[in-house]
TIRO-298251 format. One line per 10 residues: their letters; for each residue x, y, z of C-alpha. Coordinates in pm, whole numbers, plus 50000, padded with zeros to 5 digits. Example, Ala and Ser with C-alpha at 12.3 -4.5 7.8 and 13.67 -1.06 7.14 Angstrom:
BEGIN
as) 51230/49550/50780  51367/49894/50714
//
This chain:
BEGIN
mtenqilali) 88443/18964/03705  88502/19107/04046  88671/19442/04106  88993/19276/04219  89009/19067/03904  88956/19375/03687  89234/19564/03867  89465/19263/03838  89392/19245/03465  89463/19616/03420
ssvlvlilvl) 89791/19594/03611  89899/19288/03415  89834/19462/03084  90028/19770/03199  90326/19559/03304  90316/19376/02972  90316/19708/02784  90616/19830/02985  90810/19510/02924  90737/19510/02551
rgarfprqgl) 90828/19878/02515  91157/19819/02694  91239/19527/02468  91160/19714/02145  91279/20068/02212  91566/20067/02461  91728/20389/02328  91433/20628/02321  91453/20976/02461  91330/21089/02798
lpqivvwlli) 91008/21257/02685  90829/20942/02556  90914/20765/02881  90768/21051/03083  90449/21038/02877  90419/20662/02931  90458/20698/03309  90206/20983/03323  89955/20767/03134  90016/20479/03372
falvglsykf) 89957/20701/03676  89643/20844/03515  89507/20494/03450  89584/20386/03804  89412/20697/03939  89104/20643/03725  89081/20277/03821  89108/20375/04189  88837/20636/04139  88599/20382/03986
fgpg) 88683/20075/04194  88836/20215/04511  88669/20263/04847  88427/20543/04893
//
């Protein structure tokens, strides 16, 4: 797999997780949503670190 395919796979899985969480738990509090978004940003940052330019 190329780097672009790996990043596309990661982003697709993250979107799927967000959609499924929204469908199952629409009335959760604010803190779990903050944790989910922080994890998403951390994963994006790590993927950029490993596969990004430089």
